[in-house]
C-alpha positions in Angstrom: -17.9 109.2 -40.6 -17.5 106.2 -42.9 -15.9 102.9 -41.8 -13.6 101.0 -44.1 -14.7 97.4 -43.3 -11.8 95.8 -45.1 -9.2 97.8 -43.1 -11.1 97.1 -39.9 -11.1 93.4 -40.6 -7.4 93.5 -41.5 -6.5 95.2 -38.3 -8.7 92.9 -36.3 -7.0 89.9 -37.8 -3.6 91.4 -37.1 -4.4 91.9 -33.5 -6.0 88.5 -33.2 -2.8 86.8 -34.7 -0.6 88.7 -32.2 -2.9 87.6 -29.3 -2.9 84.0 -30.5 0.8 83.9 -31.3 0.2 83.1 -35.0 1.5 86.4 -36.3 4.4 86.3 -38.7 5.4 89.9 -37.8 8.6 90.4 -35.9 7.9 90.4 -32.1 8.3 93.8 -30.4 7.5 94.7 -26.8 4.0 96.1 -26.9 1.7 97.0 -24.1 -1.6 95.1 -24.4 -5.0 96.6 -23.4 -8.0 94.4 -23.0 -11.1 96.5 -23.8 -14.0 95.1 -21.7 -17.2 96.6 -23.1 -20.1 96.2 -20.6 -23.3 98.0 -19.7 -23.5 98.2 -15.9 -27.2 98.1 -15.4 -28.7 98.6 -11.9 -32.1 96.8 -11.8 -33.2 99.4 -9.3 -31.7 102.6 -8.0 -33.1 106.0 -9.1 -35.7 103.9 -10.9 -37.9 101.0 -10.0 -37.5 97.4 -11.2 -39.9 97.8 -14.1 -37.7 100.4 -15.7 -34.6 98.2 -14.9 -36.3 95.5 -16.9 -37.1 97.6 -19.9 -33.7 99.1 -20.0 -32.1 95.6 -20.0 -34.2 94.8 -23.0 -33.0 98.0 -24.8 -29.4 97.6 -23.9 -29.2 93.9 -24.8 -31.0 94.6 -28.1 -28.5 97.3 -29.1 -25.4 95.3 -28.0 -26.6 92.3 -30.0 -27.0 94.5 -33.1 -23.5 96.0 -32.7 -21.9 92.5 -32.6 -23.1 92.2 -36.2 -22.3 95.8 -37.3 -18.8 95.9 -35.8 -16.7 92.8 -36.5 -14.3 92.0 -33.7 -16.4 93.8 -31.1 -17.1 91.8 -27.9 -19.8 92.6 -25.5 -19.6 91.3 -21.9 -22.5 91.1 -19.4 -23.3 89.3 -16.2 -26.3 89.0 -13.9 -28.7 86.2 -14.5 -31.7 88.2 -13.5 -31.3 90.5 -16.6 -31.0 87.6 -18.9 -34.1 86.1 -17.4 -36.0 89.3 -18.0 -34.9 89.2 -21.7 -35.9 85.5 -22.0 -39.3 86.2 -20.6 -40.1 89.4 -22.6 -38.1 89.1 -25.9 -37.5 85.4 -26.6 -36.3 86.1 -30.1 -33.6 88.5 -28.9 -32.7 85.9 -26.2 -32.2 83.2 -28.8 -30.0 85.5 -30.9 -27.9 86.3 -27.8 -27.4 82.6 -27.3 -26.0 82.3 -30.8 -23.7 85.2 -30.2 -22.4 83.5 -27.1 -21.6 80.4 -29.1 -19.8 82.5 -31.7 -17.8 84.3 -29.0 -18.9 87.9 -29.7 -21.0 88.0 -26.5 -19.3 86.9 -23.3 -21.0 85.7 -20.1 -19.2 87.7 -17.5 -19.2 87.1 -13.7 -22.0 84.5 -13.7 -23.8 85.6 -10.5 -27.6 86.2 -10.1 -26.8 89.9 -9.6 -24.2 92.2 -8.1 -25.1 92.3 -4.4 -23.9 94.3 -1.5 -20.8 92.4 -0.4 -20.6 93.2 3.3 -24.1 92.7 4.9 -25.5 89.5 3.4 -24.4 86.4 5.2 -21.8 84.1 3.5 -24.7 81.6 3.0 -26.6 84.3 1.0 -23.6 84.9 -1.2 -23.3 81.2 -1.9 -27.0 81.2 -3.0 -26.4 84.2 -5.3 -23.5 82.5 -7.0 -25.3 79.1 -7.2 -28.4 80.7 -8.7 -26.3 82.4 -11.4 -24.2 79.3 -12.0 -27.2 77.0 -12.6 -28.8 79.6 -15.0 -25.8 80.2 -17.1 -24.8 76.5 -17.3 -28.3 75.4 -18.2 -29.0 78.2 -20.7 -25.5 78.9 -22.2 -23.2 76.1 -21.1 -20.9 78.7 -19.6 -19.1 78.9 -16.3 -17.0 82.1 -15.8 -13.9 81.9 -13.6 -13.7 85.6 -12.9 -16.2 87.1 -10.6 -17.2 90.7 -10.9 -18.8 93.2 -8.6 -18.0 96.5 -10.1 -20.3 98.7 -8.0 -20.6 97.1 -4.6 -19.7 99.3 -1.7 -16.8 97.3 -0.3 -16.1 93.6 0.0 -15.9 91.3 3.0 -12.7 89.3 3.4 -14.9 86.2 3.8 -15.6 86.4 0.1 -12.2 85.0 -0.8 -12.9 81.5 0.5 -16.4 81.6 -1.1 -14.9 82.6 -4.5 -12.2 80.0 -4.2 -14.5 77.1 -3.4 -17.0 78.3 -6.1 -14.3 77.9 -8.8 -13.3 81.6 -9.2 -9.6 82.4 -9.5 -10.0 86.2 -10.0 -12.2 89.1 -9.2 -12.8 92.6 -10.7 -13.9 95.5 -8.5 -13.9 99.2 -8.6 -14.2 100.0 -4.9 -12.5 100.9 -2.6 -10.4 103.3 -4.6 -6.6 103.4 -4.9 -6.3 105.8 -2.0 -7.4 102.9 0.3 -4.2 101.0 -0.5 -0.5 101.5 0.2 0.5 100.6 -3.4 -0.5 101.9 -6.8 -0.9 98.6 -8.7 -4.5 97.9 -9.8 -3.7 94.2 -9.5 -3.1 92.4 -6.2 -3.5 89.1 -4.4 -6.4 89.0 -1.9 -6.0 86.5 0.9 -9.0 85.1 2.8 -9.3 83.9 6.4 -8.5 80.3 5.6 -5.4 81.1 3.5 -7.1 80.8 0.1 -6.4 83.6 -2.5 -7.8 85.2 -5.6 -6.3 87.8 -7.9 -8.1 91.1 -7.8 -8.2 93.8 -10.4 -9.3 97.2 -9.1 -10.4 99.2 -12.1 -9.4 102.8 -11.3 -11.1 104.1 -14.4 -14.5 102.9 -12.9 -16.9 100.5 -14.6 -18.4 102.8 -17.3 -17.7 105.6 -19.7 -19.6 108.7 -20.7 -21.6 108.3 -24.0 -19.4 109.5 -26.9 -16.2 109.8 -24.8 -14.9 106.3 -24.6 -11.8 107.0 -26.8 -11.0 110.1 -24.9 -11.2 108.2 -21.6 -9.1 105.4 -23.0 -6.4 107.9 -24.1 -6.2 109.2 -20.5 -6.1 105.7 -19.2 -3.1 104.8 -21.4 -1.2 107.7 -20.0 -2.0 106.7 -16.4 -1.1 103.0 -16.8 2.1 103.3 -18.8 4.0 101.1 -16.3 1.6 98.2 -16.8 2.5 95.5 -19.3 -1.1 94.3 -19.6 -4.2 96.4 -18.7 -7.9 96.0 -18.5 -10.1 98.9 -19.5 -13.8 98.9 -18.6 -16.0 100.9 -20.9 -19.6 101.3 -21.9 -22.4 103.6 -20.7 -23.6 102.3 -17.3 -25.8 102.5 -14.2 -28.9 102.8 -16.4 -27.6 100.5 -19.0 -26.5 101.7 -22.4 -23.3 99.9 -23.1 -21.6 100.6 -26.4 -22.6 103.3 -28.8 -22.0 103.5 -32.5 -20.0 106.7 -32.1 -17.8 105.2 -29.4 -17.1 102.1 -31.4 -16.1 104.2 -34.4 -13.9 106.5 -32.3 -12.2 103.5 -30.7 -11.6 101.8 -34.0 -10.0 105.0 -35.3 -7.8 105.2 -32.2 -6.8 101.6 -32.4 -5.6 102.2 -36.0 -3.7 105.4 -35.0 -2.0 103.8 -32.0 -1.4 100.3 -33.4 2.4 100.7 -33.4 2.4 101.6 -29.7 -0.2 99.4 -28.2 -2.0 96.1 -28.9 -5.6 97.1 -28.0 -8.2 94.4 -28.4 -11.9 93.8 -27.6 -11.7 91.1 -25.0 -13.1 89.5 -21.9 -12.0 89.5 -18.2 -10.8 85.8 -18.3 -8.4 86.6 -21.1 -6.9 89.5 -19.2 -6.3 87.5 -16.1 -4.8 84.6 -18.1 -2.3 87.0 -19.6 -1.6 88.7 -16.3 -0.7 85.3 -14.7 1.5 84.4 -17.7 3.4 87.7 -17.3 4.8 86.6 -14.0 4.2 90.0 -12.5 4.7 89.9 -8.7 1.5 91.2 -7.1 1.1 92.9 -3.7 -0.8 91.0 -1.1 -3.9 92.3 0.8 -5.1 90.4 3.9 -8.2 92.4 5.0 -11.6 93.3 3.9 -11.8 95.7 1.0 -13.4 98.5 3.1 -14.5 101.1 4.0 -16.7 102.4 1.2 -19.8 104.7 1.6 -20.0 104.2 5.4 -23.5 105.8 5.5 -24.8 102.8 3.6 -24.1 100.6 6.6 -27.1 102.2 8.2 -29.3 104.0 5.5 -32.8 102.6 5.2 -32.5 100.5 8.4 -35.9 98.8 7.9 -34.6 97.2 4.7 -31.6 95.9 6.6 -33.6 94.6 9.5 -36.1 92.9 7.2 -33.4 91.5 5.1 -31.8 89.9 8.1 -35.2 88.6 9.2 -35.8 86.9 5.8 -32.3 85.4 5.9 -33.1 84.0 9.3 -36.5 82.6 8.2 -35.1 80.9 5.1 -32.1 79.3 6.7 -33.9 78.2 9.9 -36.9 77.2 7.7 -34.8 75.0 5.5 -33.7 73.1 8.5 -37.3 72.5 9.6 -38.3 71.4 6.1 -35.4 69.0 5.9 -36.5 67.4 9.2 -40.1 67.2 8.2 -39.2 65.6 4.9 -36.5 63.2 6.0 -38.1 62.1 9.3 -41.8 62.5 8.6 -42.2 62.2 4.9 -43.5 65.7 4.3 -42.8 66.9 0.8 -39.9 69.5 0.8 -41.3 72.8 -0.5 -38.4 73.4 -2.9 -40.2 75.6 -5.3 -41.6 77.9 -2.6 -38.2 78.2 -0.9 -36.5 79.0 -4.3 -39.0 81.8 -4.8 -38.3 83.2 -1.3 -34.5 82.9 -1.9 -34.8 84.9 -5.2 -36.7 87.6 -3.2 -33.8 87.7 -0.8 -31.2 87.9 -3.5 -32.9 90.8 -5.3 -33.2 92.7 -2.0 -29.4 92.2 -1.6 -28.7 94.2 -4.7 -26.1 96.9 -4.0 -28.5 99.8 -4.2 -31.3 98.1 -2.4 -29.8 96.6 0.8 -27.4 99.5 1.3 -30.2 102.0 1.2 -29.0 104.2 -1.7 -32.1 103.9 -3.8 -35.2 106.2 -3.8 -38.1 106.0 -1.4 -40.0 104.1 -4.1 -37.2 101.6 -4.3 -37.2 101.3 -0.5 -40.9 100.5 -0.5 -40.6 98.0 -3.3 -37.7 96.3 -1.5 -39.7 96.0 1.7 -42.6 94.6 -0.3 -40.3 92.1 -1.9 -38.9 91.0 1.5 -42.5 90.7 2.9 -43.3 88.5 0.0 -40.5 86.1 0.9 -41.5 86.3 4.6 -45.1 85.4 3.7 -43.9 82.4 1.7 -41.8 81.2 4.6 -44.5 81.8 7.1 -46.9 79.5 5.3 -44.3 76.8 4.7 -43.0 76.8 8.3 -46.5 76.4 9.6 -47.0 73.3 7.4 -43.7 71.8 8.4 -44.4 72.6 12.1 -47.6 70.7 12.1 -45.9 67.7 10.4 -43.2 67.7 13.0 -45.8 67.2 15.8 -46.7 63.7 14.6 -47.1 61.3 17.5 -47.8 64.0 20.0 -50.9 63.3 22.2 -53.9 65.6 22.1 -54.1 68.5 24.6 -55.7 67.7 28.0 -58.9 69.5 29.0 -58.3 72.7 30.9 -54.8 73.2 29.4 -53.1 74.8 26.4 -50.2 73.6 24.4 -47.4 75.3 22.5 -44.7 73.6 20.3 -41.3 75.1 19.9 -39.0 73.8 17.1 -35.3 74.2 17.8 -33.7 74.3 14.3 -30.2 74.0 15.6 -28.0 70.9 16.1 -27.5 71.6 19.8 -29.5 72.2 22.9 -30.5 75.7 23.7 -31.0 76.9 27.3 -32.6 80.3 27.7 -35.7 82.3 28.0 -38.4 81.7 25.4 -41.5 83.9 25.0 -44.7 83.0 23.2 -48.4 83.6 23.2 -51.3 81.2 23.7 -55.0 81.4 24.7 -56.8 80.2 27.7 -58.8 77.0 27.0 -61.8 79.2 27.4 -62.5 82.9 27.9 -62.2 84.1 31.5 -65.3 86.0 32.5 -64.6 85.5 36.2 -63.2 88.1 38.7 -59.8 86.4 38.8 -56.7 86.4 36.7 -55.2 83.1 35.4 -51.4 82.8 35.7 -49.5 80.2 33.5 -47.5 77.3 34.8 -45.6 75.3 32.2 -43.7 72.0 31.6 -41.3 71.5 28.8 -41.1 68.0 27.4 -42.9 66.7 30.5 -40.6 68.5 33.0 -41.8 71.5 35.1 -40.0 74.8 34.1 -39.8 78.3 35.5 -42.7 80.2 34.1 -43.7 83.9 34.0 -46.8 85.6 32.6 -46.3 89.0 30.9 -48.4 91.7 29.2 -49.8 90.1 26.0 -49.7 91.9 22.6 -53.5 92.4 22.7 -55.4 94.9 24.8 -58.7 93.2 24.8 -61.1 93.7 27.7 -61.1 90.2 29.2 -58.5 87.8 30.5 -58.0 85.5 27.5 -54.7 85.8 25.6 -51.5 85.0 27.5 -47.9 85.9 26.9 -45.8 83.3 28.5 -42.0 83.3 29.2 -40.2 80.2 30.3 -36.7 79.3 31.3 -36.0 75.9 29.6 -33.7 73.7 27.7 -34.8 72.8 24.2 -33.7 69.6 22.6 -31.7 69.9 19.4 -33.2 69.8 15.9 -36.6 68.6 16.9 -40.0 69.7 18.3 -40.3 70.5 21.9 -43.7 70.4 23.7 -44.8 73.1 26.2 -47.9 72.2 28.2 -49.5 75.1 30.0 -51.8 74.9 33.0 -53.3 78.0 34.6 -53.9 78.9 38.3 -56.3 81.5 39.4 -54.9 84.5 41.3 -56.8 87.6 42.5 -55.5 90.0 39.8 -52.9 90.7 37.3 -49.5 91.2 39.0 -48.3 94.7 39.6 -44.7 95.7 40.5 -43.3 97.8 43.2 -42.3 101.3 42.1 -38.6 102.2 42.1 -39.1 105.9 42.3 -37.4 107.6 45.3 -34.4 105.3 44.9 -31.2 106.6 43.3 -30.6 103.3 41.6 -32.2 100.0 40.7 -30.0 97.0 41.3 -30.5 93.7 39.6 -28.4 90.8 40.9 -28.9 87.2 39.9 -25.7 85.9 41.5 -23.7 85.7 38.2 -24.6 89.2 36.9 -25.2 92.5 38.6 -26.6 95.5 36.8 -27.4 99.0 38.1 -29.9 101.4 36.5 -29.6 105.0 37.5 -33.2 106.2 38.1 -32.2 109.8 37.5 -30.9 109.2 34.0 -32.4 105.9 32.9 -28.9 104.7 31.9 -26.9 101.8 33.1 -24.1 102.7 35.5 -22.7 99.2 36.2 -22.7 95.8 34.6 -20.7 93.2 36.4 -20.1 89.5 35.6 -18.7 87.3 38.4 -17.7 90.5 40.2 -15.8 92.1 37.3 -17.0 95.5 36.0 -17.4 95.8 32.2 -18.9 99.2 31.6 -18.6 102.8 32.9 -21.5 104.8 34.2 -23.9 106.4 31.7 -23.8 103.4 29.3 -26.6 102.6 26.8 -27.1 106.3 26.1 -28.9 107.4 23.0 -27.1 110.2 21.3 -28.0 112.2 18.2 -25.3 113.6 15.9 -25.3 116.1 13.1 -25.2 114.2 9.8 -25.1 114.9 6.1 -28.2 114.4 3.9 -26.0 112.3 1.6 -27.4 108.7 1.4 -23.9 107.2 1.1 -21.9 109.5 3.4 -21.8 109.6 7.2 -20.1 112.2 9.4 -17.8 111.0 12.1 -19.0 111.7 15.7 -16.0 113.9 16.6 -16.7 116.1 13.5 -20.2 117.1 14.5 -22.4 118.3 17.3 -24.0 115.7 19.6 -27.1 115.8 21.8 -28.2 113.2 24.2 -31.7 111.9 24.5 -32.5 112.5 28.2 -34.9 111.0 30.6 -38.4 112.4 30.3 -40.1 113.9 33.3 -42.9 111.8 34.8 -45.5 114.0 33.0 -43.7 113.8 29.7 -43.1 110.1 30.0 -46.7 109.4 30.9 -48.0 111.5 28.0 -45.6 109.6 25.6 -46.9 106.3 27.0 -50.5 107.3 26.4 -51.5 107.4 30.1 -54.4 109.9 30.1 -55.4 109.7 33.8 -52.2 109.2 35.7 -48.6 110.2 36.0 -45.9 107.5 36.6 -42.1 107.6 36.8 -40.1 107.4 33.5 -38.0 104.6 35.0 -40.0 101.6 36.2 -40.2 97.8 36.4 -42.8 96.7 33.9 -42.3 92.9 34.2 -41.0 90.7 37.0 -41.2 87.0 37.9 -39.3 83.8 38.2 -37.8 84.1 34.7 -36.8 87.7 34.2 -37.1 91.3 35.1 -37.9 94.1 32.6 -37.0 97.7 33.4 -38.3 100.5 31.1 -36.9 104.0 30.7 -38.3 106.8 28.6 -36.2 109.4 26.8 -36.6 112.4 24.5 -34.9 115.1 22.6 -36.2 117.8 20.2 -39.0 116.2 18.1 -38.1 112.6 19.0 -38.7 110.1 21.8 -37.6 106.6 22.7 -38.3 103.8 25.2 -35.5 101.5 26.3 -36.2 98.1 28.0 -33.5 96.3 29.9 -34.4 92.6 30.0 -32.5 90.8 32.8 -32.8 87.0 33.1 -32.8 85.4 36.6 -30.1 83.1 35.4 -27.0 83.7 33.3 -24.7 86.6 32.5 -26.3 88.0 29.3 -29.1 90.5 29.1 -31.1 92.1 26.2 -31.9 95.6 25.2 -35.0 96.6 23.3 -34.9 100.2 22.0 -38.0 101.7 20.4 -37.3 105.0 18.7 -40.0 107.5 17.5 -37.8 109.6 15.2 -38.7 112.9 13.6 -35.3 114.5 12.9 -33.6 115.5 9.7 -30.0 115.1 8.6 -29.1 113.4 11.9 -27.9 110.0 12.9 -28.6 108.2 16.2 -26.2 105.9 18.1 -26.6 103.7 21.2 -23.4 104.3 23.1 -21.8 101.8 25.5 -18.7 102.9 27.4 -16.6 99.9 28.2 -14.8 99.9 31.5 -11.4 99.6 29.6 -10.2 101.8 26.8 -7.7 99.7 24.9 -8.5 96.4 23.2 -9.3 94.8 19.8 -12.6 95.7 18.2 -13.9 92.6 16.3 -16.9 92.1 14.1 -18.5 89.0 12.5 -18.1 89.0 8.7 -18.9 86.3 6.1 -17.7 83.0 7.5 -15.2 84.8 9.7 -14.3 87.6 12.1 -12.3 90.7 11.3 -10.4 93.2 13.4 -12.1 96.5 12.8 -10.6 100.0 12.8 -11.1 102.3 15.8 -10.7 106.0 16.4 -14.5 106.7 15.8 -14.4 105.4 12.2 -17.6 103.8 11.0 -17.2 100.1 10.3 -19.5 97.3 9.1 -20.2 93.9 10.6 -22.9 91.3 10.6 -24.5 89.6 13.6 -22.1 90.7 16.4 -19.3 93.1 17.5 -17.0 92.5 20.5 -14.4 94.7 22.3 -11.7 92.4 23.7 -8.5 92.6 25.6 -6.4 89.9 27.3 -8.8 89.5 30.3 -12.2 90.9 29.2 -14.7 90.6 26.4 -17.8 92.8 25.9 -20.0 91.4 23.2 -23.1 92.8 21.4 -25.3 90.7 19.1 -27.8 92.5 16.9 -30.8 91.8 14.7 -29.9 93.8 11.6 -27.8 96.7 12.8 -24.6 96.7 10.8 -22.8 100.0 11.4 -20.8 101.0 14.4 -17.8 102.9 15.7 -15.5 102.8 18.7 -13.1 105.2 20.3 -11.2 104.7 23.6 -13.6 101.9 24.5 -16.8 103.8 23.7 -18.8 101.6 21.4 -21.4 103.5 19.2 -24.0 101.2 17.6 -25.5 103.2 14.8 -29.3 102.8 14.9 -30.5 105.0 12.1 -29.8 108.1 10.0 -32.3 110.5 8.6 -30.5 111.4 5.3 -32.2 112.2 2.0 -33.2 109.5 -0.5 -30.5 109.0 -3.2 -29.1 112.4 -2.3 -25.5 113.2 -3.4 -23.7 116.4 -4.4 -21.0 115.3 -6.8 -19.4 118.2 -8.6 -22.6 120.1 -8.9 -24.7 122.3 -6.6 -26.4 121.1 -3.5 -28.9 118.6 -4.8 -31.3 118.4 -1.9 -33.3 121.5 -2.4 -34.8 123.1 0.7 -37.6 125.2 -0.9 -40.1 122.5 -0.4 -40.7 119.7 2.1 -38.3 116.9 1.3 -38.8 113.5 2.7 -36.0 112.0 4.8 -35.3 108.4 5.8 -36.4 106.8 9.1 -39.3 109.1 10.0 -41.4 107.3 12.5 -41.1 104.2 14.7 -38.0 101.9 14.5 -37.3 99.1 17.0 -33.9 97.6 17.7 -32.9 94.5 19.8 -29.5 93.6 21.2 -28.0 90.9 23.3 -25.2 92.0 25.6 -22.8 89.6 27.3 -19.5 90.0 29.0 -16.9 87.7 30.4 -13.5 86.2 29.9 -12.6 86.1 26.2 -11.9 82.4 25.7 -15.1 80.5 25.9 -17.3 83.5 25.3 -15.6 84.4 22.0 -15.3 80.8 20.8 -19.1 80.3 21.1 -20.2 83.8 19.9 -21.3 82.8 16.4 -23.5 80.1 17.9 -25.1 82.6 20.3 -25.6 85.1 17.5 -27.2 82.3 15.4 -29.7 81.5 18.3 -30.6 85.2 18.7 -31.3 85.6 15.0 -32.6 82.2 14.0 -34.9 81.9 16.9 -36.8 78.7 17.7 -40.2 78.6 16.0 -43.2 78.6 18.4 -46.9 78.0 17.7 -50.0 77.0 19.7 -51.5 73.7 18.5 -53.7 70.9 19.6 -52.2 67.8 17.8 -54.2 64.9 16.5 -52.2 62.3 18.3 -51.7 60.4 15.0 -48.3 59.3 13.6 -45.1 58.3 15.2 -42.8 60.7 17.1 -39.2 60.8 15.9 -36.0 62.1 17.5 -33.6 64.9 16.5 -32.4 65.3 12.9 -28.8 66.3 13.5 -26.4 67.2 16.3 -23.0 68.8 16.3 -20.9 68.7 19.4 -18.5 71.6 19.0 -19.9 75.1 19.8 -17.4 76.7 17.3 -18.7 74.6 14.4 -21.8 76.3 12.9 -24.5 74.7 10.8 -24.9 77.2 8.0 -27.4 75.2 5.9 -29.4 72.0 5.9 -31.4 72.0 2.7 -32.5 69.8 -0.2 -29.9 69.6 -2.9 -30.8 71.4 -6.1 -28.9 69.2 -8.6 -29.4 65.7 -7.3 -31.6 63.6 -4.9 -30.3 64.3 -1.5 -29.6 67.0 1.0 -26.8 69.6 1.5 -25.3 70.2 4.9 -22.9 73.1 5.2 -20.8 73.9 8.2 -18.0 76.3 9.0 -15.5 76.9 11.8 -16.2 80.2 13.5 -13.6 80.9 16.1 -10.5 80.9 13.9 -9.0 77.7 15.4 -8.6 74.1 14.1 -11.7 72.2 15.1 -12.9 68.6 15.3 -16.6 67.7 15.7 -18.9 64.8 15.4 -21.9 65.4 13.2 -24.6 62.8 14.2 -27.7 61.8 12.2 -29.6 59.6 14.6 -32.2 58.4 12.2 -29.5 56.5 10.3 -27.1 56.1 13.2 -24.6 58.0 11.1 -21.6 59.7 12.8 -19.5 61.8 10.5 -16.3 63.3 12.0 -15.5 66.8 10.8 -12.0 68.2 10.8 -11.9 71.9 10.0 -9.1 74.4 9.6 -9.7 77.9 11.0 -12.7 79.5 9.4 -13.0 76.7 6.9 -16.3 76.1 5.1 -17.2 72.5 4.4 -20.2 71.3 2.3 -21.5 67.8 2.6 -24.0 65.7 0.7 -26.4 63.5 2.6 -28.1 60.5 0.8 -31.5 60.6 2.5 -32.1 56.9 1.8 -28.9 55.5 3.2 -27.7 58.2 5.5 -24.3 58.2 3.9 -22.5 61.5 4.1 -19.8 62.6 1.7 -18.0 65.9 0.8 -19.6 68.0 -1.9 -19.1 71.0 -4.0 -19.9 74.4 -2.5 -22.6 75.1 -5.1 -24.4 71.7 -5.1 
């Protein structure tokens, strides 16, 4: 096929004149379609990142050439990471692209670092993603898009709206969830956030890409389906593995544009131009006031190790930044900006929407875990340096004692149980056992010795648990003395008793010794669960990486208590048989009860960790999984069947659907009615369901890797051994607390932050040099959360970011004692506020979200 360039240019000029309002032709009502050519390019998915990089080079090279060969053609692309790969590997191509951006034939779209999962990353992580992309595109291209795009993300948290709004985005393009998730047909709607802010969303029902050589055919179908729209946006271009436009598609589209020019004004365009025209049209748009979910519910749990390690790296970065800021501002330690930036980029890549959700191949899973480990190693090294700096002015350790320092990164006191390990001052070769006794900041505290992580043959290493109050945003000193006792403590067996009862006066818990399950959990005399709670149940699942069967649609099998012989064999006890429910730790600080379970080829241990003070307890569940196409839930049956099921989302909390439908949340879930609240805090377990008060925390699913059926035959072939996810050991931790809703729910984000961003403990004998300083920062309202305290990227100073977490107007005093600064915060419900601290003067002022 030959192309008449003069006719093509003439038609292009005609459409441009119409668009700009400079046409002399008589105005006629004409539907306008903005063609958005893009090349959706997953850095990883069915391929590893190296292939994602090379495909970016090929795709960008072709697109750049087409902007020369096809006048009027506009190519749109986002994701700074892809442009960085081009810059590093084909600098000549990169410079040509920069020229095309200046000319306008290449549009910077979206402007983020990459397209992340938009449910599981914290709001702080999404801010970092946008900020990383914003800095890159402003520095390299001088461009700042106002329309965000996340075509392929599996749903979108309602907390995104406020982030988009504060980051300068007025519009958003998505493809999921599909139209059947809405009670209206319009592809355009207003999306309202928790704080009342809004953005306009376009849901592209035609999806983000087109089949090679079929773009015109797909456009024809699109025109028929969107006849009622005055202005439409049509995404096209081969995607997933890149590709974008093809010469054949461009020729076919040009022919179609000529044939349909009397009916439609079809132009090569960009997303900002579409939204500008949509706003000018005055069209009344429907309003959505919820998260854009559910989508691909299996991805809330698939590849759970990635999710857990992702949460761990988030915690390490955001608690580490607070440490680094204290070490820098109070002790003159250089802030490790470059190292933190590298770790943040590791985190952002791991949040890509086929990495964090677990829809990639096993190789991608391994690569993502390696990437997260790289970030964790960076943070480990930098936190150690900062920790040592923060011990300045501490006296040397006394002879015969050991010393541990615990840094509390939070702007408030923490009272609770803190576990750490240290060594005896010298190895113990005597026929006695040395038991620890501790003081915290000079005051004696309740202390308990427990089984250490090592199994060496002499009494040397010590695991110590204390009940203490840590001062805010500073280093706390734990001095350890040791007293000799005849032998390591042993605990009275509970076999022969129908139940084990733990009662600390505020909380009463009952473990059924015949089942290993919890039959009662009372706080201040009120019952919060039904018998048989914290039961591990396996359900038939699909092998589909994205899908998840609902519990009522499939068979279920409970993991049951192992016999003493089975439990002893599972525990590796070669010469004795012990009960499968037993107390394994006890002392002044806490009691730990262990129960052992099994079903089919899998086994599990469950540890109930009861503190001697307080109303909360912890659960540690270790699963040794060897099942296929099965998912596992930890089921908790609340004592009441009706209530509101809530979950933490980005800078907010959302009411989640019930009736056994799988939902996604971040650090906590809660089942609440007028009088009672049962809360669960997790360490990277995002999926759950509830029905008639039965909360099912989804621990893992052994689906296939990147397995989906589509319109073809069953893809996971059974003629050979096919690897499934989650084979082997997986460990889960939860914090359970019940009580009256008011105070418990208002402070839940703070408790979740403590459980996740745990204080940093390390054994150390300080030099005694330097001057000891006080706390860096305090905030006096438990509903106001310190999301970030870090060095500013764009100017000399520090960024402090807070948000209101309980959905109520809040006032708080933010104090910086080193400068005697008191800054009064006034926050609307769920409002994010970013502040700038001048480290020299202590002056605090409001700042842009992306500073």
